[in-house]
C-alpha positions in Angstrom: 0.0 0.0 0.0 1.5 3.3 -1.1 1.9 6.1 1.5 2.5 9.6 0.1 1.7 13.2 0.7 0.1 15.2 -2.1 2.1 17.7 -4.1 2.8 19.0 -7.6 3.5 16.1 -10.0 4.1 15.5 -13.7 4.8 12.5 -15.9 8.1 11.0 -15.0 9.8 10.2 -18.4 13.2 9.3 -16.8 13.1 6.4 -14.3 16.2 5.8 -12.2 16.2 2.2 -10.8 18.2 0.7 -8.0 19.3 -2.9 -8.6 19.9 -4.9 -5.4 16.9 -5.3 -3.2 14.7 -3.3 -5.7 14.9 -5.5 -8.8 17.2 -8.4 -7.8 17.0 -10.7 -4.8 20.5 -9.9 -3.4 19.9 -11.3 0.0 18.6 -14.6 -1.4 21.5 -14.8 -3.8 24.1 -14.4 -1.0 22.2 -17.0 1.2 22.1 -19.5 -1.6 25.8 -19.1 -2.4 26.8 -19.7 1.2 24.4 -22.7 1.5 25.9 -24.2 -1.7 29.4 -23.8 -0.3 28.2 -25.5 2.9 26.8 -28.4 0.9 30.2 -29.0 -0.8 31.9 -29.0 2.7 29.3 -31.5 3.8 29.8 -33.8 0.8 33.6 -33.9 1.1 34.2 -33.5 4.8 31.0 -34.4 6.5 30.6 -30.9 8.0 27.0 -29.7 8.7 26.2 -27.5 5.7 24.2 -25.0 7.7 26.8 -24.6 10.4 29.5 -24.2 7.8 27.6 -21.5 5.9 27.0 -19.6 9.1 30.7 -19.9 10.1 31.8 -18.7 6.7 29.6 -15.7 6.8 30.9 -14.7 10.1 34.5 -15.3 9.1 34.0 -13.2 5.9 32.6 -10.3 7.8 35.4 -10.4 10.3 38.1 -10.6 7.7 36.6 -7.8 5.7 36.3 -5.3 8.5 39.6 -6.3 10.1 41.3 -4.2 7.4 41.2 -0.6 8.5 41.4 0.7 4.9 38.3 -1.2 3.9 35.8 0.9 5.9 36.1 4.1 3.9 36.1 2.2 0.6 33.0 0.2 1.6 31.2 3.4 2.6 32.3 5.4 -0.4 31.3 2.7 -3.0 28.7 0.6 -1.3 30.7 -2.6 -1.0 30.3 -5.7 1.1 32.3 -8.7 2.2 30.0 -10.8 0.0 31.3 -8.8 -3.0 34.9 -9.4 -2.0 34.3 -13.2 -2.1 32.9 -13.3 -5.6 33.8 -10.3 -7.7 37.1 -9.3 -9.3 36.4 -5.5 -9.4 37.4 -5.2 -13.0 36.7 -1.9 -14.8 36.8 0.1 -11.6 38.4 3.4 -10.6 42.1 3.4 -9.4 41.0 4.0 -5.8 40.1 0.3 -5.7 43.4 -1.1 -6.9 44.5 -2.1 -3.4 41.2 -3.9 -2.8 41.5 -5.7 -6.2 45.0 -7.0 -5.4 43.9 -8.2 -1.9 41.0 -10.3 -3.1 42.9 -13.7 -3.6 44.4 -13.5 -0.1 41.0 -12.6 1.4 39.3 -15.6 -0.2 41.9 -18.1 0.8 41.9 -16.8 4.3 38.1 -16.8 4.7 37.4 -20.3 3.3 40.5 -21.9 5.0 39.7 -20.4 8.3 36.0 -21.4 8.1 37.1 -25.0 7.4 39.6 -24.9 10.2 36.8 -24.2 12.7 35.7 -27.8 11.9 39.2 -29.2 12.2 39.7 -29.4 8.4 42.8 -28.2 6.6 42.6 -29.0 2.9 43.7 -26.7 0.1 41.6 -28.5 -2.5 38.5 -28.3 -0.4 39.2 -24.6 0.4 39.3 -23.9 -3.4 36.2 -25.9 -4.0 34.0 -24.2 -1.5 35.2 -20.8 -2.7 34.6 -21.6 -6.3 31.1 -22.9 -5.5 30.3 -19.7 -3.7 31.5 -17.6 -6.7 29.5 -19.8 -9.2 26.3 -19.4 -7.4 26.7 -15.7 -6.8 27.3 -15.3 -10.6 24.7 -17.7 -12.0 21.9 -17.8 -9.4 20.5 -14.2 -9.9 16.8 -14.0 -9.4 14.4 -11.1 -9.9 12.1 -10.0 -7.0 8.4 -10.6 -7.5 7.0 -7.9 -9.9 10.4 -6.7 -11.0 10.3 -8.0 -14.5 6.8 -6.6 -15.1 7.8 -3.3 -13.7 10.8 -2.9 -16.0 9.0 -4.2 -19.0 6.1 -1.8 -18.6 8.1 1.2 -17.7 10.5 0.6 -20.6 7.7 0.8 -23.2 7.5 4.5 -23.1 10.0 5.8 -20.6 13.8 6.0 -20.4 15.2 3.7 -17.7 18.7 3.8 -16.2 20.1 1.5 -13.5 21.8 3.4 -10.6 23.7 1.0 -8.4 26.5 1.0 -5.8 28.8 -2.0 -5.8 31.4 -3.8 -8.0 30.9 -3.0 -11.7 31.6 -6.5 -13.0 29.1 -8.1 -10.5 26.4 -5.6 -11.1 26.7 -5.8 -14.9 26.6 -9.5 -14.7 23.4 -9.4 -12.7 21.8 -7.3 -15.4 22.8 -9.7 -18.1 21.9 -12.9 -16.2 18.5 -11.5 -15.0 17.5 -10.3 -18.5 17.3 -6.7 -17.5 20.3 -5.5 -19.6 18.3 -5.1 -22.8 15.4 -3.4 -21.1 17.3 -0.3 -19.8 19.3 2.4 -21.6 22.3 2.4 -19.4 23.8 1.6 -16.0 25.6 4.0 -13.6 27.7 2.0 -11.1 29.7 3.5 -8.3 33.0 1.7 -8.8 33.1 2.7 -12.5 32.3 6.4 -12.0 34.1 7.0 -8.7 31.2 8.1 -6.5 28.1 6.4 -5.0 24.6 7.1 -3.8 23.7 9.3 -2.0 26.2 11.6 -3.7 24.0 13.9 -5.8 26.4 13.4 -8.7 25.1 9.8 -9.0 21.5 10.7 -9.7 22.5 13.7 -11.8 24.7 11.4 -14.0 22.0 8.8 -14.3 19.5 11.5 -15.5 22.1 12.8 -17.9 22.7 9.3 -19.3 19.0 9.0 -19.9 19.1 12.3 -21.9 16.6 14.0 -19.6 16.5 16.4 -16.7 15.6 16.2 -13.1 12.2 17.9 -13.6 10.9 14.7 -15.2 12.8 12.1 -13.3 12.0 9.8 -10.4 14.2 7.4 -8.4 13.0 4.0 -7.3 14.9 2.1 -4.6 14.8 0.2 -1.4 17.4 2.0 0.8 16.5 5.3 2.4 20.0 6.5 3.2 21.3 5.7 -0.3 18.4 5.8 -2.8 16.0 8.3 -1.2 18.5 10.7 0.1 20.4 10.6 -3.2 17.2 11.5 -5.0 16.3 14.3 -2.6 19.8 15.8 -2.9 19.0 16.3 -6.6 15.5 17.5 -5.9 14.1 14.4 -7.6 11.1 12.6 -6.0 11.5 8.9 -5.0 9.4 5.8 -4.6 10.8 4.0 -1.6 10.4 0.2 -1.3 10.5 0.2 2.5 8.3 -2.6 3.9 7.8 -1.8 7.6 10.8 0.5 7.8 8.7 3.3 6.4 7.1 3.7 9.8 10.3 4.9 11.3 10.9 7.7 8.8 9.3 11.2 8.8 6.8 11.8 6.0 8.1 13.7 3.0 6.0 15.1 0.2 8.6 14.0 -2.3 8.8 10.4 -1.2 6.1 7.7 -1.8 6.6 4.6 0.3 5.5 1.2 -0.8 5.9 -2.2 0.7 7.2 -4.2 -2.2 8.5 -3.9 -5.8 5.2 -5.2 -7.1 3.5 -2.1 -5.8 5.8 0.4 -7.5 4.0 0.7 -10.9 0.6 1.4 -9.2 2.2 4.0 -7.0 3.8 5.7 -9.9 0.6 5.8 -11.8 -1.3 7.1 -8.9 1.3 9.8 -8.3 1.1 11.0 -11.9 -2.7 11.0 -11.9 -3.0 13.0 -8.7 -3.9 16.7 -9.0 -1.0 19.1 -8.9 
């Protein structure tokens, strides 16, 4: 159910779409990848798959944040430990060179340490669980309910651009695997351009890539502090996919809150039909 305050509206010809959590099931993708790695550990070493997946997640988080230089990079570009275990960060700005060179050591450390928690020290198994995680992260990309219909319908007569934080190679792969790539005009990704949401340059660049202007744009995303604040910084309205989180944020006449991706199209149509 959409929750919005009335205000001047017009047709939004330029639609800026977030990717993870808005169109693709990023949380599910990560969970399935760790579970698959756990199943490999169970098959070859008899380790409980669920316990291994849990241990690997905790180990990855700890290893990621143990490096003091990671914190500012993660915040600046919207990165996670899950990205570090699966993406190569190709096509990224020079600021990420140190991260890119560190990735092989990170992966060996995480998977070997997770196995050691169960008394296992095996280089081949370490490589196998890591490769399984990467394969599932890359191949098992699923759209959220309503996402395909939303993009297909909006793309018929509007200009769509993906605006996403995260590793460029991983985000572009998601677009290709999910079938979204051919339905949008372009993608603006933080690690390629050198800045991330909520930096107002991110939304401004996405609007520019669409060949439009902010007066006819709208941002659709699931993260208030990234998507919504980035939109508001450019004076662009937003549709926020918030679930119950919307109850904890103050009302804003430029923000329409919905519970799920499947409700976005109806909310946009209602917004455009409401009196100015």
